[in-house]
LUMVEX-495100 format. One record per atom (N, C-alpha, C, CB): residue number from 1; residue in one letter; atom name; x, y, z. Coordinates in steps of 0.02 Angstrom, whole numbers, padded with zeros to 5 digits. Atoms other than C-alpha are relative to their C-alpha. Glycine has a CB too. Layout:
N
TISE_NUM_a_CA_X_Y_Z
...
***
This chain:
58
TISE_1_m_N_-00018_-00064_00029
TISE_1_m_CA_00046_-02448_02243
TISE_1_m_C_-00053_00051_00021
TISE_1_m_CB_00007_-00005_-00078
TISE_2_s_N_00047_-00053_-00020
TISE_2_s_CA_-00031_-02287_02312
TISE_2_s_C_-00029_00035_-00061
TISE_2_s_CB_00035_00051_00047
TISE_3_d_N_00031_-00038_00055
TISE_3_d_CA_-00144_-02177_02208
TISE_3_d_C_00050_00049_-00031
TISE_3_d_CB_-00063_00037_00024
TISE_4_e_N_-00049_-00049_00024
TISE_4_e_CA_-00007_-02046_02196
TISE_4_e_C_00054_-00034_-00043
TISE_4_e_CB_00033_00038_00059
TISE_5_e_N_-00050_00037_00039
TISE_5_e_CA_00121_-02175_02136
TISE_5_e_C_-00030_-00021_-00067
TISE_5_e_CB_00024_-00061_00039
TISE_6_k_N_00033_00020_00061
TISE_6_k_CA_-00004_-02239_02008
TISE_6_k_C_-00007_00060_-00047
TISE_6_k_CB_-00069_-00031_00014
TISE_7_f_N_00006_-00061_00040
TISE_7_f_CA_-00036_-02061_01949
TISE_7_f_C_00066_00017_-00034
TISE_7_f_CB_-00025_00058_00043
TISE_8_e_N_-00067_-00016_00027
TISE_8_e_CA_00151_-02028_01927
TISE_8_e_C_00019_-00050_-00054
TISE_8_e_CB_00053_00000_00055
TISE_9_f_N_-00015_00052_00050
TISE_9_f_CA_00170_-02193_01833
TISE_9_f_C_-00040_00013_-00063
TISE_9_f_CB_-00016_-00070_00028
TISE_10_d_N_00043_-00013_00058
TISE_10_d_CA_00023_-02153_01719
TISE_10_d_C_00023_00062_-00039
TISE_10_d_CB_-00072_00009_00021
TISE_11_i_N_-00025_-00061_00033
TISE_11_i_CA_00092_-01978_01683
TISE_11_i_C_00064_-00015_-00039
TISE_11_i_CB_00012_00056_00052
TISE_12_a_N_-00063_00017_00034
TISE_12_a_CA_00263_-02049_01639
TISE_12_a_C_-00015_-00037_-00065
TISE_12_a_CB_00045_-00043_00046
TISE_13_n_N_00019_00037_00060
TISE_13_n_CA_00182_-02170_01516
TISE_13_n_C_-00033_00046_-00051
TISE_13_n_CB_-00046_-00058_00017
TISE_14_l_N_00034_-00047_00044
TISE_14_l_CA_00072_-02032_01445
TISE_14_l_C_00051_00045_-00035
TISE_14_l_CB_-00051_00043_00039
TISE_15_k_N_-00052_-00043_00030
TISE_15_k_CA_00224_-01920_01416
TISE_15_k_C_00036_-00038_-00055
TISE_15_k_CB_00050_00023_00054
TISE_16_k_N_-00036_00040_00050
TISE_16_k_CA_00313_-02060_01323
TISE_16_k_C_-00043_-00010_-00062
TISE_16_k_CB_00020_-00068_00028
TISE_17_d_N_00045_00012_00057
TISE_17_d_CA_00161_-02099_01215
TISE_17_d_C_-00010_00063_-00041
TISE_17_d_CB_-00068_-00025_00026
TISE_18_l_N_00011_-00063_00037
TISE_18_l_CA_00131_-01917_01170
TISE_18_l_C_00064_00024_-00034
TISE_18_l_CB_-00026_00054_00048
TISE_19_a_N_-00064_-00020_00031
TISE_19_a_CA_00316_-01886_01135
TISE_19_a_C_00009_-00034_-00067
TISE_19_a_CB_00059_-00017_00046
TISE_20_i_N_-00004_00036_00064
TISE_20_i_CA_00303_-02016_00997
TISE_20_i_C_-00037_00040_-00054
TISE_20_i_CB_-00030_-00071_00006
TISE_21_e_N_00040_-00041_00047
TISE_21_e_CA_00173_-01900_00917
TISE_21_e_C_00024_00073_-00001
TISE_21_e_CB_-00074_-00003_00020
TISE_22_d_N_-00029_-00068_-00004
TISE_22_d_CA_00286_-01746_00946
TISE_22_d_C_-00043_00047_00041
TISE_22_d_CB_00009_00028_-00069
TISE_23_m_N_00039_-00041_-00046
TISE_23_m_CA_00171_-01685_01084
TISE_23_m_C_00035_-00001_00067
TISE_23_m_CB_-00075_-00026_00006
TISE_24_i_N_-00037_-00006_-00063
TISE_24_i_CA_00252_-01621_01242
TISE_24_i_C_-00049_00015_00057
TISE_24_i_CB_00054_00056_-00005
TISE_25_v_N_00040_-00011_-00060
TISE_25_v_CA_00170_-01630_01414
TISE_25_v_C_00042_00042_00047
TISE_25_v_CB_-00022_-00068_00034
TISE_26_t_N_-00037_-00045_-00043
TISE_26_t_CA_00224_-01483_01521
TISE_26_t_C_-00015_-00013_00074
TISE_26_t_CB_-00017_00073_-00017
TISE_27_d_N_00013_00005_-00072
TISE_27_d_CA_00237_-01471_01709
TISE_27_d_C_-00067_00032_00018
TISE_27_d_CB_00057_00034_00040
TISE_28_e_N_00065_-00032_-00012
TISE_28_e_CA_00086_-01355_01703
TISE_28_e_C_-00057_-00049_-00017
TISE_28_e_CB_-00007_00065_-00043
TISE_29_d_N_00049_00051_00018
TISE_29_d_CA_-00012_-01492_01614
TISE_29_d_C_-00007_-00052_00055
TISE_29_d_CB_00019_-00035_-00066
TISE_30_v_N_00000_00050_-00053
TISE_30_v_CA_00037_-01617_01748
TISE_30_v_C_-00032_00028_00063
TISE_30_v_CB_00073_-00024_00015
TISE_31_s_N_00029_-00032_-00058
TISE_31_s_CA_-00010_-01494_01884
TISE_31_s_C_-00076_00003_-00004
TISE_31_s_CB_00028_00071_00008
TISE_32_l_N_00072_-00001_00010
TISE_32_l_CA_-00184_-01474_01811
TISE_32_l_C_-00030_-00069_00008
TISE_32_l_CB_-00017_00027_-00070
TISE_33_l_N_00025_00069_-00007
TISE_33_l_CA_-00206_-01662_01798
TISE_33_l_C_00001_-00022_00073
TISE_33_l_CB_00042_-00047_-00042
TISE_34_k_N_-00003_00018_-00071
TISE_34_k_CA_-00150_-01682_01979
TISE_34_k_C_-00057_00032_00039
TISE_34_k_CB_00067_00022_00030
TISE_35_k_N_00055_-00034_-00034
TISE_35_k_CA_-00278_-01553_02035
TISE_35_k_C_-00065_-00037_-00013
TISE_35_k_CB_-00006_00073_-00023
TISE_36_y_N_00061_00037_00017
TISE_36_y_CA_-00413_-01649_01943
TISE_36_y_C_00000_-00068_00035
TISE_36_y_CB_-00006_-00009_-00077
TISE_37_f_N_-00008_00066_-00031
TISE_37_f_CA_-00349_-01817_02008
TISE_37_f_C_-00015_00004_00075
TISE_37_f_CB_00070_-00028_-00012
TISE_38_n_N_00010_-00009_-00072
TISE_38_n_CA_-00351_-01749_02186
TISE_38_n_C_-00066_00034_00018
TISE_38_n_CB_00057_00041_00029
TISE_39_k_N_00066_-00029_-00009
TISE_39_k_CA_-00526_-01679_02162
TISE_39_k_C_00002_00072_00026
TISE_39_k_CB_-00041_-00042_00048
TISE_40_q_N_-00005_-00071_-00017
TISE_40_q_CA_-00467_-01499_02184
TISE_40_q_C_-00036_00043_-00051
TISE_40_q_CB_00074_00021_00005
TISE_41_i_N_00040_-00033_00052
TISE_41_i_CA_-00551_-01450_02021
TISE_41_i_C_-00045_-00053_-00032
TISE_41_i_CB_00046_00035_-00053
TISE_42_t_N_00046_00046_00034
TISE_42_t_CA_-00697_-01525_01927
TISE_42_t_C_00020_-00008_-00073
TISE_42_t_CB_-00073_00027_00005
TISE_43_l_N_-00013_00010_00072
TISE_43_l_CA_-00696_-01591_01750
TISE_43_l_C_-00019_00062_-00039
TISE_43_l_CB_-00039_-00062_-00026
TISE_44_s_N_00021_-00061_00034
TISE_44_s_CA_-00791_-01437_01694
TISE_44_s_C_00052_00055_00007
TISE_44_s_CB_-00067_00025_00028
TISE_45_e_N_-00052_-00050_-00011
TISE_45_e_CA_-00660_-01324_01772
TISE_45_e_C_00062_-00016_-00041
TISE_45_e_CB_00018_00006_00074
TISE_46_l_N_-00058_00022_00039
TISE_46_l_CA_-00520_-01425_01691
TISE_46_l_C_-00010_00017_-00074
TISE_46_l_CB_00012_-00076_00010
TISE_47_i_N_00014_-00013_00070
TISE_47_i_CA_-00602_-01411_01521
TISE_47_i_C_00003_00075_-00014
TISE_47_i_CB_-00070_-00027_-00020
TISE_48_n_N_-00001_-00072_00009
TISE_48_n_CA_-00627_-01223_01542
TISE_48_n_C_00070_00028_00002
TISE_48_n_CB_-00043_00035_00053
TISE_49_i_N_-00069_-00022_-00004
TISE_49_i_CA_-00446_-01198_01592
TISE_49_i_C_00036_-00017_-00066
TISE_49_i_CB_00037_-00033_00059
TISE_50_i_N_-00032_00021_00063
TISE_50_i_CA_-00389_-01295_01438
TISE_50_i_C_-00025_00043_-00058
TISE_50_i_CB_-00014_-00075_-00014
TISE_51_k_N_00028_-00042_00054
TISE_51_k_CA_-00508_-01200_01323
TISE_51_k_C_00028_00070_00002
TISE_51_k_CB_-00077_00002_00005
TISE_52_n_N_-00027_-00068_-00006
TISE_52_n_CA_-00449_-01033_01391
TISE_52_n_C_00074_00003_-00020
TISE_52_n_CB_-00009_00026_00072
TISE_53_s_N_-00070_00004_00018
TISE_53_s_CA_-00268_-01085_01370
TISE_53_s_C_00009_-00004_-00076
TISE_53_s_CB_00034_-00060_00034
TISE_54_v_N_-00003_00006_00073
TISE_54_v_CA_-00297_-01135_01190
TISE_54_v_C_-00017_00066_-00033
TISE_54_v_CB_-00048_-00056_-00025
TISE_55_n_N_00021_-00065_00029
TISE_55_n_CA_-00386_-00971_01153
TISE_55_n_C_00054_00053_00008
TISE_55_n_CB_-00064_00024_00033
TISE_56_e_N_-00054_-00049_-00011
TISE_56_e_CA_-00241_-00871_01228
TISE_56_e_C_00058_-00011_-00048
TISE_56_e_CB_00024_-00005_00073
TISE_57_n_N_-00058_00016_00043
TISE_57_n_CA_-00115_-00961_01117
TISE_57_n_C_-00014_00009_-00074
TISE_57_n_CB_00022_-00070_00013
TISE_58_f_N_00016_-00009_00072
TISE_58_f_CA_-00206_-00927_00954
TISE_58_f_C_-00027_00068_-00014
TISE_58_f_CB_-00050_-00051_-00024
***
C-alpha cells in the first residue's frame, strides 16, 4: 500500500470515528492534512492555520 493510499484509508477511518461524535471532517480539513502529510507545511503552520480558523468562527 502506497503512502497516499494509506493516507486516504486513515482519513476514511478518521471521518467515521469522528462522525460517531457528531464531528464532521470537511474537504478543507483533509486538504490541510494532506499538505502536512506531504511535508508542504510544518506542524507549526498547521497549528496556526487551525487556530486562525477557530478564531474566525467565534
